Wavefront OBJ file of the C-alpha trace (Angstrom):
o trace
v -0.171 -0.388 -0.233
v 2.293 2.398 1.044
v 4.650 1.699 -2.482
v 1.499 2.665 -4.590
v 0.967 5.599 -3.079
v 4.610 6.751 -3.034
v 4.034 5.606 -7.253
v 1.551 7.719 -7.462
v 3.131 10.732 -5.821
v 5.880 10.878 -8.175
v 3.423 10.329 -11.059
v 2.235 13.355 -10.296
v 4.980 15.491 -10.103
v 6.414 14.630 -13.490
v 2.963 15.659 -14.416
v 3.290 19.148 -12.911
v 6.890 19.425 -14.155
v 5.837 18.490 -17.686
v 3.401 21.205 -17.538
v 5.523 23.746 -15.746
v 8.174 23.810 -17.436
v 6.761 24.927 -21.226
v 4.908 27.337 -18.797
v 8.159 28.627 -17.619
v 9.883 28.946 -20.706
v 7.297 31.272 -22.442
v 6.991 33.607 -19.276
v 11.042 33.716 -19.994
v 10.504 34.325 -23.705
v 7.865 37.314 -22.931
v 10.403 38.962 -20.200
v 13.570 38.621 -22.518
v 11.325 40.254 -25.839
v 9.935 43.077 -23.015
v 13.431 43.943 -21.861
v 14.717 44.147 -25.760
v 11.496 46.201 -26.515
v 12.205 48.712 -23.889
v 16.058 49.180 -24.459
v 15.089 50.395 -27.846
v 12.271 52.142 -26.869
v 14.402 53.863 -24.515
v 17.622 54.276 -27.189
v 15.026 55.785 -29.618
v 13.275 58.084 -27.272
v 17.009 59.444 -26.356
v 17.752 59.770 -30.018
v 14.556 61.539 -31.076
v 14.955 63.808 -27.713
v 18.180 64.858 -28.572
v 17.348 65.448 -32.725
v 14.295 67.811 -31.427
v 16.272 69.948 -28.610
v 19.070 70.667 -31.163
v 16.040 71.509 -34.001
v 14.242 73.513 -31.929
v 17.348 75.500 -30.600
v 18.817 75.895 -33.867
v 15.595 77.129 -34.803
v 14.520 79.151 -32.286
v 18.554 81.001 -32.823
v 17.608 81.527 -35.940
v 14.457 83.177 -35.341
v 15.852 85.232 -33.048
v 18.673 86.443 -34.945
v 15.578 87.417 -37.838
v 14.023 89.107 -34.717
v 16.940 91.270 -33.992
v 17.477 92.115 -37.336
v 13.875 93.247 -37.952
v 14.057 95.549 -34.946
v 17.305 96.906 -35.503
v 15.764 98.091 -39.138
v 12.679 99.504 -37.582
v 14.895 101.110 -35.032
v 16.972 102.711 -37.818
v 13.754 104.059 -39.810
v 12.272 105.681 -36.638
v 15.662 107.250 -35.632
v 15.847 108.417 -39.652
v 12.659 109.556 -39.381
v 12.797 111.385 -35.968
v 16.491 113.183 -37.908
v 14.419 114.403 -40.776
v 11.703 115.750 -38.607
v 14.266 117.475 -36.320
v 15.909 118.996 -39.453
v 12.445 120.195 -40.964
v 11.677 121.914 -37.859
v 14.997 123.562 -37.205
v 15.118 124.845 -40.831
v 14.431 128.400 -39.781
v 16.687 129.014 -37.132
v 18.790 131.882 -36.751
v 22.446 131.051 -36.820
v 25.117 133.822 -36.241
v 29.015 133.225 -35.314
v 28.921 131.498 -32.154
v 25.179 131.661 -31.941
v 21.986 129.796 -32.953
v 18.417 130.816 -31.909
v 14.832 128.893 -31.222
v 11.557 130.004 -30.466
v 9.831 128.594 -28.093
v 7.139 127.753 -30.050
v 8.740 125.533 -32.419
v 9.750 123.221 -29.454
v 6.078 123.630 -28.291
v 4.788 122.445 -31.656
v 6.930 119.075 -31.724
v 6.361 115.703 -30.215
v 8.309 114.589 -27.075
v 9.998 112.695 -28.959
v 11.159 115.129 -31.671
v 12.344 118.145 -28.805
v 15.583 116.423 -28.107
v 16.756 116.344 -31.959
v 16.050 119.418 -32.678
v 17.977 120.556 -29.457
v 21.006 118.189 -30.621
v 20.463 119.663 -34.035
v 21.152 123.092 -32.511
v 24.284 121.848 -31.137
v 24.987 120.922 -35.136
v 24.139 124.243 -36.400
v 26.345 125.967 -33.622
v 29.352 123.845 -34.977
v 30.557 122.269 -31.491
v 28.910 118.987 -32.028
v 26.825 116.268 -30.215
v 29.693 114.961 -28.349
v 29.543 114.874 -24.165
v 25.913 116.127 -24.415
v 23.368 113.690 -22.539
v 19.904 113.611 -21.682
v 20.645 115.429 -18.773
v 21.542 118.346 -20.383
v 18.760 118.463 -22.967
v 16.788 117.905 -19.959
v 18.025 120.811 -18.049
v 17.425 123.094 -21.654
v 13.893 121.822 -21.826
v 13.494 122.976 -17.962
v 14.148 126.296 -18.838
v 11.783 126.924 -21.605
v 8.942 125.291 -19.478
v 10.010 127.131 -15.977
v 11.499 130.397 -16.788
v 8.733 133.432 -16.306
v 7.723 135.669 -18.454
v 10.027 138.824 -18.499
v 13.133 136.827 -16.608
v 16.052 135.292 -17.949
v 17.597 132.002 -17.140
v 20.522 130.163 -18.275
v 22.336 126.698 -18.085
v 26.337 126.170 -18.868
v 26.707 123.055 -21.150
v 30.093 120.699 -21.876
v 32.066 122.232 -24.393
v 31.706 126.449 -23.681
v 28.434 126.334 -24.691
v 25.746 128.147 -22.555
v 21.843 128.009 -23.113
v 20.217 131.169 -22.555
v 16.138 131.542 -22.741
v 14.663 135.150 -22.671
v 11.206 136.060 -23.345
v 10.273 132.515 -25.394
v 13.765 132.641 -27.304
v 16.205 129.818 -26.637
v 19.922 130.999 -27.415
v 22.986 128.839 -27.771
v 26.091 130.502 -27.413
v 29.658 129.393 -27.178
v 31.049 133.171 -26.989
v 30.551 134.850 -23.510
v 27.505 136.794 -22.105
v 27.695 138.141 -19.371
v 25.506 141.123 -19.760
v 21.989 140.142 -18.554
v 18.591 141.653 -17.414
v 18.900 143.968 -14.577
v 15.911 145.882 -12.468
v 15.983 149.423 -12.951
v 15.081 151.616 -9.684
v 14.401 155.407 -9.211
v 17.793 157.226 -8.534
v 19.813 154.362 -8.050
v 22.125 153.978 -11.108
v 23.231 150.666 -12.770
v 26.576 149.698 -14.616
v 25.431 147.624 -17.728
v 28.068 146.871 -20.293
v 29.505 149.873 -21.553
v 26.616 152.264 -20.214
v 25.718 154.219 -16.733
v 22.352 154.156 -16.796
v 19.955 156.050 -14.312
v 15.783 155.924 -13.589
v 14.522 159.593 -13.581
v 11.359 161.278 -12.886
v 12.351 164.107 -15.430
v 14.539 164.277 -18.769
v 18.323 165.505 -17.780
v 20.623 164.524 -20.088
v 21.023 161.866 -23.110
v 18.866 159.201 -22.977
v 15.371 157.672 -23.410
v 11.930 158.897 -22.468
v 8.797 156.648 -21.673
v 5.210 158.124 -20.948
v 4.126 157.694 -17.193
v 2.672 153.962 -16.541
v -1.034 153.923 -17.067
v -3.477 151.106 -15.069
v -3.535 147.779 -15.650
v 0.036 147.814 -17.147
v 2.323 144.918 -15.512
v 4.984 147.322 -13.322
v 8.456 147.535 -13.438
v 11.355 148.983 -15.857
v 14.349 146.140 -16.848
v 17.358 147.091 -18.966
v 19.331 144.130 -21.011
v 20.170 142.929 -24.332
v 17.479 142.950 -26.748
v 15.631 139.325 -26.774
v 15.820 137.709 -30.894
v 12.645 138.589 -32.729
v 11.877 141.924 -30.822
v 10.484 144.384 -32.796
v 10.147 147.974 -32.686
v 7.389 150.685 -33.853
v 9.381 154.293 -34.529
v 8.135 157.489 -36.452
v 10.527 156.449 -39.568
v 8.553 152.632 -40.059
v 5.199 154.230 -40.718
v 2.878 152.362 -38.109
v 4.637 148.937 -39.018
v 6.981 147.369 -36.433
v 10.659 146.376 -37.663
v 13.103 144.031 -35.910
v 16.016 145.065 -33.793
v 18.187 143.210 -36.349
v 17.094 145.268 -39.876
v 16.780 148.638 -37.583
v 20.577 148.295 -36.568
v 21.347 147.229 -39.627
v 19.763 150.295 -41.185
v 21.959 152.284 -38.827
v 25.142 150.239 -39.801
v 25.038 148.985 -35.887
v 27.270 145.691 -35.941
v 26.539 142.540 -34.084
v 28.580 142.747 -31.668
v 27.436 146.798 -30.737
v 23.700 145.414 -31.371
v 23.988 143.007 -28.421
v 25.619 145.461 -26.294
v 22.971 148.024 -27.107
v 20.776 148.823 -23.681
v 17.389 147.811 -24.195
v 14.318 148.866 -22.467
v 11.587 146.800 -20.972
v 8.400 147.817 -19.531
v 5.975 145.351 -17.991
v 7.887 142.374 -19.978
v 7.702 144.521 -23.162
v 10.445 146.405 -25.554
v 9.610 149.846 -24.337
v 13.006 151.365 -26.213
v 16.541 150.624 -27.390
v 19.127 153.082 -27.339
v 20.277 154.428 -30.576
v 17.403 153.246 -31.831
v 14.458 154.772 -30.354
v 11.447 154.720 -28.023
v 8.205 152.554 -29.499
v 5.407 154.549 -30.230
v 3.206 152.711 -27.805
v 5.477 154.301 -25.108
v 6.589 157.701 -26.195
v 6.141 160.534 -23.770
v 5.387 163.587 -25.894
v 7.757 166.790 -25.372
v 6.908 168.641 -22.373
v 4.945 166.239 -20.601
v 5.794 164.149 -17.894
v 7.822 160.560 -18.374
v 10.135 158.392 -17.125
v 13.798 159.404 -18.005
v 16.377 156.333 -18.640
v 19.554 158.695 -18.555
v 22.081 156.549 -20.233
v 25.858 157.545 -20.106
v 28.337 155.891 -22.038
v 31.613 154.999 -19.537
v 33.911 156.240 -21.669
v 32.651 159.764 -21.750
v 31.971 159.426 -17.926
v 35.793 158.537 -17.210
v 37.020 161.507 -19.498
v 35.124 163.580 -17.787
v 36.247 162.758 -14.802
l 1 2 3 4 5 6 7 8 9 10 11 12 13 14 15 16 17 18 19 20 21 22 23 24 25 26 27 28 29 30 31 32 33 34 35 36 37 38 39 40 41 42 43 44 45 46 47 48 49 50 51 52 53 54 55 56 57 58 59 60 61 62 63 64 65 66 67 68 69 70 71 72 73 74 75 76 77 78 79 80 81 82 83 84 85 86 87 88 89 90 91 92 93 94 95 96 97 98 99 100 101 102 103 104 105 106 107 108 109 110 111 112 113 114 115 116 117 118 119 120 121 122 123 124 125 126 127 128 129 130 131 132 133 134 135 136 137 138 139 140 141 142 143 144 145 146 147 148 149 150 151 152 153 154 155 156 157 158 159 160 161 162 163 164 165 166 167 168 169 170 171 172 173 174 175 176 177 178 179 180 181 182 183 184 185 186 187 188 189 190 191 192 193 194 195 196 197 198 199 200 201 202 203 204 205 206 207 208 209 210 211 212 213 214 215 216 217 218 219 220 221 222 223 224 225 226 227 228 229 230 231 232 233 234 235 236 237 238 239 240 241 242 243 244 245 246 247 248 249 250 251 252 253 254 255 256 257 258 259 260 261 262 263 264 265 266 267 268 269 270 271 272 273 274 275 276 277 278 279 280 281 282 283 284 285 286 287 288 289 290 291 292 293 294 295 296 297 298 299 300 301 302 303 304 305 306
């Protein structure tokens, strides 16, 4: 009986072995195929990623270069357009030796982007170029034109010996020294101004300019200073029409250096008279009537009398 059971057990084990061995072989083959396929997939995926990375990076680099070049072209076109607009708006600028003059109105009519270019054009016209001129200098010049009160004068020193001066809505850039400034005239208080000694009196005495008395509603105050560019006088010989100081000086053969040093009298911020030219008809005092008399004596004659 025991032998019978042993033979039956051995028989069952052999049957299980016959079934398990083929199954194990199939599983092993499947595992080998899966490992091979996974290794191939990983290798292919890695190569694909490397290719895509290089291709995309190269494509992005090429497109970035194209965008940079396109932006550069656009900036050059915009810069050229601003320069042309600034040149057009400064075509009427008065240019003299060592001086250029621009009206505040011309600056006000330009856009914010064009105004700095207009100022740089002034330096070119002055002959000193744009070297060492920074945005801070241009901002200081624009500050003069915006914040200077009417009848006052402001100035700022700039590189290369240039001085920017703003007076009565005119911006002046000059390289030669401009020592004469606008000063207030007070009754019976002599003022040394340039080559002259100037005194405000309430009666005629000696040589000078006679202005009618102050009228109700007019701005008070008399000042003497250099004539601002563009100022005009209405004189008897102009037959009721105004004529510029420049033209009047040319008619009288007064040179530019002399013109810049002629005392110009302003009443309430308006040009009332210029020495050697005359008194504006709007401020002229008839002979024999009360007046505000600006006595003017040349310093050389005063020294000769002493």
